One Martini backbone bead per residue (centre of mass of N, CA, C, O) as a GRO file, in nm:
protein
  205
    1MET     BB    1   0.095   0.038   0.024
    2LYS     BB    2   0.074   0.356  -0.019
    3ASN     BB    3   0.106   0.656   0.138
    4ASP     BB    4  -0.179   0.769  -0.012
    5GLU     BB    5  -0.315   0.517   0.102
    6GLY     BB    6  -0.629   0.350   0.198
    7PHE     BB    7  -0.920   0.315   0.365
    8GLY     BB    8  -1.294   0.305   0.242
    9GLU     BB    9  -1.538   0.122   0.393
   10GLU     BB   10  -1.645   0.321   0.584
   11THR     BB   11  -1.976   0.356   0.748
   12ALA     BB   12  -2.197   0.589   0.886
   13PHE     BB   13  -2.509   0.545   1.090
   14LEU     BB   14  -2.783   0.758   1.192
   15TRP     BB   15  -3.074   0.691   1.397
   16ASP     BB   16  -3.359   0.880   1.480
   17SER     BB   17  -3.627   0.747   1.659
   18SER     BB   18  -3.793   1.019   1.725
   19ASN     BB   19  -3.812   1.096   1.378
   20ASP     BB   20  -3.674   0.925   1.137
   21TRP     BB   21  -3.388   1.036   1.108
   22CYS     BB   22  -3.089   1.049   0.901
   23VAL     BB   23  -2.726   0.990   0.910
   24VAL     BB   24  -2.477   0.988   0.649
   25GLN     BB   25  -2.152   0.865   0.582
   26TYR     BB   26  -1.980   0.930   0.319
   27ASN     BB   27  -1.841   0.688   0.072
   28HIS     BB   28  -1.705   0.589  -0.215
   29HIS     BB   29  -1.652   0.269  -0.091
   30GLY     BB   30  -1.910   0.243   0.049
   31VAL     BB   31  -2.210   0.228   0.173
   32ARG     BB   32  -2.513   0.293   0.047
   33PRO     BB   33  -2.831   0.399   0.102
   34THR     BB   34  -2.969   0.173  -0.063
   35ALA     BB   35  -2.837  -0.066   0.085
   36ILE     BB   36  -2.936   0.009   0.366
   37SER     BB   37  -3.243  -0.003   0.310
   38GLU     BB   38  -3.246  -0.301   0.220
   39TYR     BB   39  -3.138  -0.423   0.479
   40LEU     BB   40  -3.359  -0.309   0.672
   41SER     BB   41  -3.606  -0.429   0.520
   42LEU     BB   42  -3.470  -0.743   0.565
   43PHE     BB   43  -3.401  -0.799   0.867
   44VAL     BB   44  -3.695  -0.916   0.890
   45HIS     BB   45  -3.779  -1.182   0.712
   46GLU     BB   46  -4.084  -1.231   0.800
   47HIS     BB   47  -4.103  -0.883   0.796
   48PRO     BB   48  -4.096  -0.703   0.551
   49ALA     BB   49  -3.990  -0.361   0.473
   50LEU     BB   50  -4.050  -0.059   0.325
   51LEU     BB   51  -3.748   0.131   0.268
   52GLU     BB   52  -3.681   0.488   0.229
   53LEU     BB   53  -3.421   0.714   0.144
   54LEU     BB   54  -3.444   1.066   0.177
   55PRO     BB   55  -3.332   1.357   0.094
   56LYS     BB   56  -3.240   1.666   0.207
   57ILE     BB   57  -3.353   1.968   0.089
   58ASP     BB   58  -3.234   2.283  -0.025
   59ASP     BB   59  -3.450   2.554  -0.056
   60LYS     BB   60  -3.201   2.792  -0.036
   61ILE     BB   61  -2.981   2.763  -0.261
   62HIS     BB   62  -3.013   3.018  -0.445
   63ALA     BB   63  -2.966   3.229  -0.224
   64LYS     BB   64  -2.683   3.126  -0.145
   65ILE     BB   65  -2.539   3.163  -0.415
   66ASN     BB   66  -2.580   3.482  -0.407
   67ALA     BB   67  -2.459   3.541  -0.104
   68LYS     BB   68  -2.196   3.366  -0.133
   69LYS     BB   69  -1.874   3.511  -0.188
   70LEU     BB   70  -1.701   3.294  -0.022
   71VAL     BB   71  -1.481   3.064  -0.177
   72THR     BB   72  -1.284   2.767  -0.068
   73LYS     BB   73  -1.440   2.523  -0.229
   74VAL     BB   74  -1.415   2.280  -0.507
   75THR     BB   75  -1.614   2.006  -0.636
   76LEU     BB   76  -1.538   1.800  -0.932
   77SER     BB   77  -1.713   1.572  -1.158
   78VAL     BB   78  -1.583   1.465  -1.481
   79ALA     BB   79  -1.637   1.406  -1.836
   80PRO     BB   80  -1.424   1.523  -2.067
   81LYS     BB   81  -1.521   1.374  -2.341
   82GLU     BB   82  -1.823   1.527  -2.310
   83LEU     BB   83  -1.684   1.791  -2.386
   84SER     BB   84  -1.676   2.086  -2.535
   85ASP     BB   85  -1.520   2.367  -2.629
   86ASN     BB   86  -1.752   2.548  -2.528
   87ASP     BB   87  -1.763   2.436  -2.241
   88TYR     BB   88  -1.480   2.528  -2.162
   89ASP     BB   89  -1.524   2.830  -2.210
   90LEU     BB   90  -1.758   2.862  -2.002
   91GLY     BB   91  -1.541   2.741  -1.769
   92ALA     BB   92  -1.305   2.960  -1.727
   93GLY     BB   93  -1.338   3.026  -1.414
   94LEU     BB   94  -1.155   2.760  -1.337
   95GLY     BB   95  -0.912   2.778  -1.505
   96THR     BB   96  -0.671   2.537  -1.488
   97ALA     BB   97  -0.884   2.311  -1.461
   98THR     BB   98  -0.994   2.325  -1.751
   99LYS     BB   99  -0.726   2.252  -1.889
  100ALA     BB  100  -0.693   1.977  -1.751
  101LEU     BB  101  -0.949   1.853  -1.866
  102LYS     BB  102  -0.885   1.883  -2.174
  103GLN     BB  103  -0.609   1.697  -2.146
  104SER     BB  104  -0.769   1.463  -2.062
  105ASP     BB  105  -0.814   1.088  -2.099
  106ALA     BB  106  -1.022   1.046  -1.901
  107ASP     BB  107  -1.339   0.947  -1.812
  108ARG     BB  108  -1.284   1.055  -1.508
  109VAL     BB  109  -1.275   1.362  -1.307
  110GLU     BB  110  -1.138   1.489  -1.002
  111ILE     BB  111  -1.181   1.820  -0.864
  112ILE     BB  112  -0.987   2.016  -0.622
  113ILE     BB  113  -1.048   2.348  -0.503
  114SER     BB  114  -0.844   2.559  -0.286
  115ALA     BB  115  -0.880   2.827  -0.029
  116ALA     BB  116  -0.819   3.028   0.208
  117LYS     BB  117  -1.000   3.247   0.390
  118LYS     BB  118  -0.761   3.452   0.458
  119HIS     BB  119  -0.714   3.480   0.122
  120GLY     BB  120  -1.025   3.509  -0.003
  121GLY     BB  121  -1.030   3.272  -0.166
  122LEU     BB  122  -1.185   3.225  -0.455
  123ASP     BB  123  -1.202   3.325  -0.803
  124LEU     BB  124  -1.543   3.271  -0.764
  125LYS     BB  125  -1.866   3.272  -0.902
  126LEU     BB  126  -2.142   3.103  -0.825
  127PRO     BB  127  -2.351   3.188  -1.042
  128ASP     BB  128  -2.165   3.118  -1.285
  129PHE     BB  129  -2.116   2.823  -1.210
  130ALA     BB  130  -2.418   2.737  -1.206
  131ASN     BB  131  -2.472   2.808  -1.506
  132TRP     BB  132  -2.272   2.611  -1.629
  133LEU     BB  133  -2.405   2.356  -1.514
  134LYS     BB  134  -2.681   2.400  -1.648
  135LYS     BB  135  -2.573   2.386  -1.948
  136LEU     BB  136  -2.474   2.076  -1.887
  137GLY     BB  137  -2.704   1.927  -1.719
  138ALA     BB  138  -2.663   1.911  -1.432
  139GLY     BB  139  -2.821   1.628  -1.262
  140LYS     BB  140  -2.865   1.470  -1.516
  141ASP     BB  141  -2.900   1.243  -1.733
  142GLY     BB  142  -2.589   1.239  -1.915
  143SER     BB  143  -2.408   1.411  -1.766
  144PRO     BB  144  -2.068   1.509  -1.725
  145VAL     BB  145  -2.179   1.589  -1.439
  146SER     BB  146  -2.182   1.435  -1.098
  147VAL     BB  147  -2.016   1.663  -0.932
  148ALA     BB  148  -2.109   1.968  -0.728
  149LYS     BB  149  -1.922   2.157  -0.493
  150ALA     BB  150  -1.946   2.420  -0.232
  151THR     BB  151  -1.747   2.615  -0.017
  152ALA     BB  152  -1.923   2.868   0.175
  153MET     BB  153  -1.959   3.233   0.244
  154GLU     BB  154  -2.031   3.560   0.326
  155THR     BB  155  -1.812   3.582   0.557
  156GLN     BB  156  -1.535   3.550   0.757
  157GLN     BB  157  -1.729   3.485   1.020
  158ASP     BB  158  -1.840   3.246   0.896
  159GLU     BB  159  -1.956   2.940   0.847
  160PRO     BB  160  -1.902   2.691   0.654
  161GLU     BB  161  -2.074   2.572   0.353
  162VAL     BB  162  -2.218   2.301   0.187
  163LEU     BB  163  -2.294   2.297  -0.164
  164ASP     BB  164  -2.527   2.132  -0.362
  165LEU     BB  165  -2.545   2.201  -0.711
  166LEU     BB  166  -2.727   1.952  -0.813
  167HIS     BB  167  -2.926   1.820  -0.563
  168HIS     BB  168  -2.957   1.995  -0.291
  169ARG     BB  169  -2.825   1.860  -0.059
  170ILE     BB  170  -2.764   1.805   0.266
  171THR     BB  171  -2.431   1.891   0.374
  172ALA     BB  172  -2.109   1.783   0.514
  173GLU     BB  173  -1.783   1.841   0.650
  174ALA     BB  174  -1.487   1.642   0.759
  175ASP     BB  175  -1.188   1.638   0.921
  176MET     BB  176  -0.944   1.371   0.883
  177THR     BB  177  -0.706   1.145   1.042
  178PRO     BB  178  -0.528   0.892   0.994
  179GLY     BB  179  -0.396   0.633   1.120
  180LYS     BB  180  -0.145   0.399   1.128
  181ASP     BB  181  -0.365   0.197   0.978
  182LYS     BB  182  -0.526   0.391   0.765
  183ARG     BB  183  -0.765   0.459   0.949
  184TYR     BB  184  -1.048   0.593   1.054
  185PRO     BB  185  -1.145   0.672   1.343
  186ARG     BB  186  -1.430   0.589   1.496
  187LYS     BB  187  -1.465   0.837   1.681
  188ASP     BB  188  -1.440   1.052   1.460
  189ARG     BB  189  -1.682   0.957   1.293
  190TRP     BB  190  -1.895   0.981   1.522
  191ASP     BB  191  -1.849   1.276   1.592
  192ALA     BB  192  -1.926   1.388   1.312
  193ILE     BB  193  -2.220   1.273   1.300
  194HIS     BB  194  -2.316   1.416   1.560
  195ARG     BB  195  -2.269   1.706   1.467
  196ALA     BB  196  -2.463   1.695   1.229
  197HIS     BB  197  -2.717   1.619   1.388
  198THR     BB  198  -2.718   1.875   1.565
  199ALA     BB  199  -2.720   2.090   1.330
  200TRP     BB  200  -3.001   1.942   1.199
  201LYS     BB  201  -3.243   1.949   1.398
  202HIS     BB  202  -3.416   2.190   1.264
  203LEU     BB  203  -3.481   1.995   0.999
  204MET     BB  204  -3.640   1.771   1.177
  205LYS     BB  205  -3.987   1.778   1.054
   0.00000   0.00000   0.00000
């Protein structure tokens, strides 16, 4: 295993039985919500129950895109071969990332661009970025863009918020450091999911 490689199978899932809301810790290589719901539906084999997990949608996403001027991080997953020259030109605001996409021969590329809040964040206007995604049909079947998220805030004093620009789902990010065994400590993962649950209590209605 290389120095920059690690384990990615862990997934944390918290179910608040007082209101039937759940918080899932997403992992690229872990168990997905669909598999979790299928497992729970069939947990009592004699009495299977149909269980569906529906994401909480951010109804204020458009207002947030216009209000949050300070962008510190952008995550984008794109199929470069499915973009036209005009698509690249329209996405020029992404700077060198767009050039890197155009030169890539990969079927799918994930790009993460970040800049510290104290340095003024990224030189990127969220409304322009959102319009580019819309023109690409992002969020729809067959779109070359499968992931587009921005971490942003209105002022330097605000807490950063992760905006899902495609599906408008409520999400949060947590920084973790792998242990010597290259696994994320279970306590850190559970602490992160508990923090998210506490922060989203007001949405669980």
